[in-house]
C-alpha atoms as a printed R data frame, in Angstrom:
   type eleno elety resid chain resno      x       y       z
1  ATOM     1    CA   UNK     A     1 20.725  40.569 -30.109
2  ATOM     2    CA   UNK     A     2 20.762  36.901 -29.105
3  ATOM     3    CA   UNK     A     3 22.488  34.569 -31.534
4  ATOM     4    CA   UNK     A     4 20.885  31.362 -32.726
5  ATOM     5    CA   UNK     A     5 23.771  29.318 -31.271
6  ATOM     6    CA   UNK     A     6 23.159  30.828 -27.852
7  ATOM     7    CA   UNK     A     7 19.485  29.866 -28.007
8  ATOM     8    CA   UNK     A     8 20.330  26.287 -28.949
9  ATOM     9    CA   UNK     A     9 22.910  26.094 -26.176
10 ATOM    10    CA   UNK     A    10 20.391  27.363 -23.616
11 ATOM    11    CA   UNK     A    11 17.790  24.871 -24.839
12 ATOM    12    CA   UNK     A    12 20.332  22.041 -24.574
13 ATOM    13    CA   UNK     A    13 21.164  23.034 -20.983
14 ATOM    14    CA   UNK     A    14 17.476  23.112 -20.105
15 ATOM    15    CA   UNK     A    15 16.970  19.638 -21.576
16 ATOM    16    CA   UNK     A    16 19.986  18.293 -19.680
17 ATOM    17    CA   UNK     A    17 18.724  19.782 -16.405
18 ATOM    18    CA   UNK     A    18 15.247  18.371 -16.974
19 ATOM    19    CA   UNK     A    19 16.636  14.923 -17.808
20 ATOM    20    CA   UNK     A    20 18.813  14.966 -14.689
21 ATOM    21    CA   UNK     A    21 15.838  15.896 -12.491
22 ATOM    22    CA   UNK     A    22 13.784  13.109 -14.060
23 ATOM    23    CA   UNK     A    23 16.501  10.529 -13.350
24 ATOM    24    CA   UNK     A    24 16.808  11.708  -9.736
25 ATOM    25    CA   UNK     A    25 13.039  11.559  -9.177
26 ATOM    26    CA   UNK     A    26 12.809   8.073 -10.692
27 ATOM    27    CA   UNK     A    27 15.744   6.965  -8.524
28 ATOM    28    CA   UNK     A    28 14.119   8.255  -5.340
29 ATOM    29    CA   UNK     A    29 10.829   6.621  -6.328
30 ATOM    30    CA   UNK     A    30 12.630   3.338  -6.911
31 ATOM    31    CA   UNK     A    31 14.339   3.625  -3.529
32 ATOM    32    CA   UNK     A    32 11.025   4.046  -1.707
33 ATOM    33    CA   UNK     A    33  9.442   1.238  -3.734
34 ATOM    34    CA   UNK     A    34 12.312  -1.049  -2.700
35 ATOM    35    CA   UNK     A    35 11.872  -0.062   0.960
36 ATOM    36    CA   UNK     A    36  8.173  -0.873   0.728
37 ATOM    37    CA   UNK     A    37  8.794  -4.210  -0.980
38 ATOM    38    CA   UNK     A    38 11.383  -5.306   1.550
39 ATOM    39    CA   UNK     A    39  9.224  -4.217   4.496
40 ATOM    40    CA   UNK     A    40  6.227  -6.114   3.155
41 ATOM    41    CA   UNK     A    41  8.382  -9.147   2.401
42 ATOM    42    CA   UNK     A    42  9.759  -9.187   5.937
43 ATOM    43    CA   UNK     A    43  6.318  -9.418   7.575
44 ATOM    44    CA   UNK     A    44  4.887 -12.192   5.383
45 ATOM    45    CA   UNK     A    45  5.605 -14.837   8.019
46 ATOM    46    CA   UNK     A    46  3.853 -12.920  10.789
47 ATOM    47    CA   UNK     A    47  0.894 -12.255   8.497
48 ATOM    48    CA   UNK     A    48  0.536 -15.933   7.627
49 ATOM    49    CA   UNK     A    49  0.793 -16.804  11.318
50 ATOM    50    CA   UNK     A    50 -2.089 -14.436  12.131
51 ATOM    51    CA   UNK     A    51 -4.127 -16.290   9.516
52 ATOM    52    CA   UNK     A    52 -3.451 -19.515  11.417
53 ATOM    53    CA   UNK     A    53 -0.697 -21.016   9.249
54 ATOM    54    CA   UNK     A    54  1.697 -23.447  10.891
55 ATOM    55    CA   UNK     A    55  5.437 -22.889  11.035
56 ATOM    56    CA   UNK     A    56  5.903 -25.494   8.300
57 ATOM    57    CA   UNK     A    57  3.529 -23.672   5.961
58 ATOM    58    CA   UNK     A    58  5.244 -20.334   6.659
59 ATOM    59    CA   UNK     A    59  8.665 -21.883   5.979
60 ATOM    60    CA   UNK     A    60  7.495 -23.629   2.809
61 ATOM    61    CA   UNK     A    61  5.928 -20.422   1.521
62 ATOM    62    CA   UNK     A    62  9.108 -18.443   2.210
63 ATOM    63    CA   UNK     A    63 11.256 -20.985   0.350
64 ATOM    64    CA   UNK     A    64  8.825 -21.240  -2.545
65 ATOM    65    CA   UNK     A    65  8.526 -17.493  -3.044
66 ATOM    66    CA   UNK     A    66 12.298 -16.957  -2.964
67 ATOM    67    CA   UNK     A    67 13.199 -19.812  -5.309
68 ATOM    68    CA   UNK     A    68 14.509 -19.041  -8.821
69 ATOM    69    CA   UNK     A    69 12.141 -21.695 -10.205
70 ATOM    70    CA   UNK     A    70  9.177 -19.644  -8.983
71 ATOM    71    CA   UNK     A    71 10.517 -16.643 -10.897
72 ATOM    72    CA   UNK     A    72 10.465 -18.723 -14.066
73 ATOM    73    CA   UNK     A    73  6.937 -19.958 -13.353
74 ATOM    74    CA   UNK     A    74  5.712 -16.419 -12.722
75 ATOM    75    CA   UNK     A    75  7.347 -15.168 -15.920
76 ATOM    76    CA   UNK     A    76  5.617 -17.910 -17.898
77 ATOM    77    CA   UNK     A    77  2.266 -17.141 -16.274
78 ATOM    78    CA   UNK     A    78  2.619 -13.450 -17.049
79 ATOM    79    CA   UNK     A    79  3.697 -14.234 -20.604
80 ATOM    80    CA   UNK     A    80  0.761 -16.566 -21.184
81 ATOM    81    CA   UNK     A    81 -1.820 -14.280 -19.589
82 ATOM    82    CA   UNK     A    82 -0.592 -11.174 -21.374
83 ATOM    83    CA   UNK     A    83  0.400  -9.185 -18.311
84 ATOM    84    CA   UNK     A    84  3.012  -6.559 -19.124
85 ATOM    85    CA   UNK     A    85  4.752  -6.358 -15.734
86 ATOM    86    CA   UNK     A    86  6.289  -9.024 -13.556
87 ATOM    87    CA   UNK     A    87  5.302  -7.438 -10.267
């Protein structure tokens, strides 16, 4: 006969294992998302150059996108437009 305490303990272990797997999967997903973001970010200059942008425009765009002030502007835009994520 299986005791009630043993059933609860088994259920708790199953929940812990499931939670651990979930955290690992989310971590791996985040890792690949970061790789993708950084790879796309690194080719922005070449992409703008293929569109015919000058070196000054490419440099200005790179500085503008990486500035903390732009983060604030984007957060305000998302807040005012009702978007849930910040990209």
